[in-house]
Steps between C-alpha positions, in 0.01 A plus 500: 500500500597182314472169684616152396252264661599169652267207451355336810700186421825695480432684823414183693811321373734772631671476838345827617149434372316685778696822547274672757467193724872416491596860580253511790628176653870542428775563753877484471497255789284271285748538212786414736320174566528404133875460558679248720744704705833357609487171690639668812297815456556817302469574131757472223435582134713216361332242721157605375615518138699178482565279800139444606419371150820295473421309817163380374331355196585809294870429532511343153303781339706721269578827674709660224496435129796694364529580130852598399546754224708249304226236505606308812241404761518414867225390734542527875249328726404636839705240686810580294444874540484453876834318493668751267385798703613324819842450344521874436394575858781271618746680271414826675544333839838358398613845387404641838229729362301640790122488501363832388795563266429636154516240221478654153432316176604632160413253226261431219216254534712193575420218746780599739336834565177338619660245728726770646206728579322219682813372671591844629146545636532166679826609661356831620683735264339813356467436127533761224476388136649755259393555141776351284473787248611751763828674435783522755376819669148380591651176627752685717236734638264219602768273643647785703163606642415143595851415622510189285722230652445231235456530125388215276561575133642356180860524387412720204285741700767522768771592252289760321310658785640415841877478462522871395322606822629236744708760687177699559341207688678483836235281661516230229670192646404212270440483125359168379502463123331272249713430194336627182799569277799312362765657724663226706637721778244644739508875559722596790318516831219261401405140574307267274154419634459158336768312696391668823144374448620149420703488819218632718245285678149477348355503853435825683283580798356848458569696819217655696374790291270760651239637256653848528851382412636701203500293181498709180650834407361645177626828361266747339629820347401840633465824310772654716787348691614140493276198436280402792550161661159360596542232765252209524472224758428126493135563589463639145450143380151507650405776257694346210306176544152647540533770234617247242191293578262792473652735241661241269253217558803279563467147635716200586608317188461800269766564238586861573711741297601836643708680239647755745871485574583404863706820516167682542252449783239334276751238391574415864156525662309337212780345297629293793329522839125516439462222239732263685313560825188378318668194353497617139758424230708800390587544134824697482622620162863610489467674163394856438165591351416367155134475407507167317700341782247622754206365301678166477567491875140580586382218276762226532566540874124493570510823698178542696564838669711770335618818678670752277546874435319753281822569309518136389131499412541811285798347322295189424208714386722659235510164322122469498273247667525269198850394604372397840209307351730264311509306828216376721614543868256240635641521854508879535240606757599846626718790382604791721719803452684740730761774495315789342141573396358253250314686231152378397622396154733247661216347700301448180804373312533222756152384407584514128834321537438248779128501559570651843508858624817628664436596862681805633610527862683754713765495767839651587840389624398642837177297521689176431198339335194565285256740667237572232402268217251403233410155632427198286139495623415866457384706206787700351486871440782542244746760625416453870744362757218298653387461862697450824591146599350336809681645800582827320318825563571762235380858484547820303615773738574870494785644705400780738698814589540380860676183382200272528294335228135458413312289249399678181138602510373353176541194279732555203671787683877479476726471803789298635460124518545380858494160673405424859814363670527146631544261207789250546712598198505872579858626503639557849739786425714672243849382583689771694218748427250468782379860469432450130305187590288680760406766246320228299238468772231719645324337790399149394540571128790425269507770231614342176596812303266386221201706395178307450123518499229256608183452301154435653536122454824490703748465213821702538650688205862612472549868418875559528801533723529782750874524425737484205565125491553347158338165418680342203417144395370439851821625663473788746786742433597796715606809301759592761696178452524561124586866549774415747666258259501749211635775724821296537584557133759781476301687233173514692399806701142412594241234421124465514337162439137424413286214378394547140178315405560195281223284350680171569690529829296774668780753531858532385762682702598828338777726631546871438859609540682831510875504446800652670689768306734369234285206389321505164135384497546271203372156407827332596472624859133405520584144397789495745264600782253226404778242513638641825160475670435152365835379633440649844132417543426208269252494212189477718569823687709709261330770288392403150510863388725792594433856393769764549370844597666832577343509846232317699199657673538539874290605796605800710662259743710353219317171443467388140135511394442152362130564448574800284740292294227241457241761407731634231571149375128429465426838346276605790460855627771545762247562771303183421630185667164332543573221251859432598444224756494182296696239694388280784 
């Protein structure tokens, strides 16, 4: 088994340089002590991420370095970020927004999104960032499930994606917009955020916040039914803080770049909360991926810790390591990746391109933070997820006929990855689906739904998903949501959706469709269906390929056999599904 050895000097320089000793002496109570807590008691994410730094010597340190896609720049220091987020909290108070209300954010990577997230957390709202590439239907579904009372978005996104579904959002009371187009008149039923912030006070006393107070609602798609709303509490910041220290080797004063969009859990947990809680400087790039731009940012912004996704790495790899080596990256100390398994070639490419390996790690929306990682101090086994973080007990279990579980008997034997409950960022429920939540646990174990194995040295290896989830460019996509959207087209009789392996983005969404009588299975209709799905779901979720078939394979109970569709797509024998699980 291949191993990339760390030098003694490298290992000793890392935050987690003595893994066994730190794990043995670690407790979550100790990690809680690394934070301040509210002055009057309690725990609030925004206080730990911003206000405690702003009140001290770090107040003048840059918290956010924003790079606009048009070339503009803006730097926000911790003291200013504390004031801006307090202004937003006061806006919510002025509007009469109750604590615990759902505040949704639909925007690209613009400064207003970040200050609104932090301000809403100060005020006690439950925050849900939405991916700005979502279409109207996914937005409506998530806002309805979470009973969103407030939406912060831009004028252009509102017109294109929210106005058409506004009548489907009965709980939505306030829409606060940021102008990003040339139209002088605001959309009906909206208020401009800028003037409200200017009129609000920069002073705000965070109310008493119990650690178990709901704070974040992240949606993760399921293979059947509607998306699941995983609810996290303010105590999650304890795990965000410690896992960023251990898994990302992150320290105060680091220049940190997390390329994930805040609409996904990584972009919130590690694109906002964790690095700010440590006193780092966030690099935020508004623009979409472009390899040369990314190389320039890593170099010119003196990024020291970079957290990205395998899809982006693979896209950069296509251009060769020579392109990367045109720059020096003297400040870059650590690179990590998450979202789907990182293949061994990518780990080696990091060494060729940057002189540093890329460290894989593993976690889920439900875990709220990194659970297993290849640490800066440890030898890397390319292809492995790594080892559990301090405070995390992981195991490979087998489900028993009586409903219980047991550990697999041998090393390298496959089973379901499970985590011992009790870490602070563990989700507290699936919104409105308590029974579904309880089914995730057996005794003291959270069953992740991921198949894994553990080698004799304690490294965990990802094997596959135990369901039909599709992982495309790091986005977790539920087949049911795509199928439901296509079923609304008048020509469609039935739909089956799978993930088709793709060398760059992991999987693409492919839909198999059968038609109602009277509709011709021609190219014009196929293109119409692609456009229909893209309009309803947005480009990140919509299928990239649609194949029209006379009929789709079904089980005796009438369920469409997605695995059989995938086997046929891959040219496998129809009874062989052993290689179908490819997404994390």
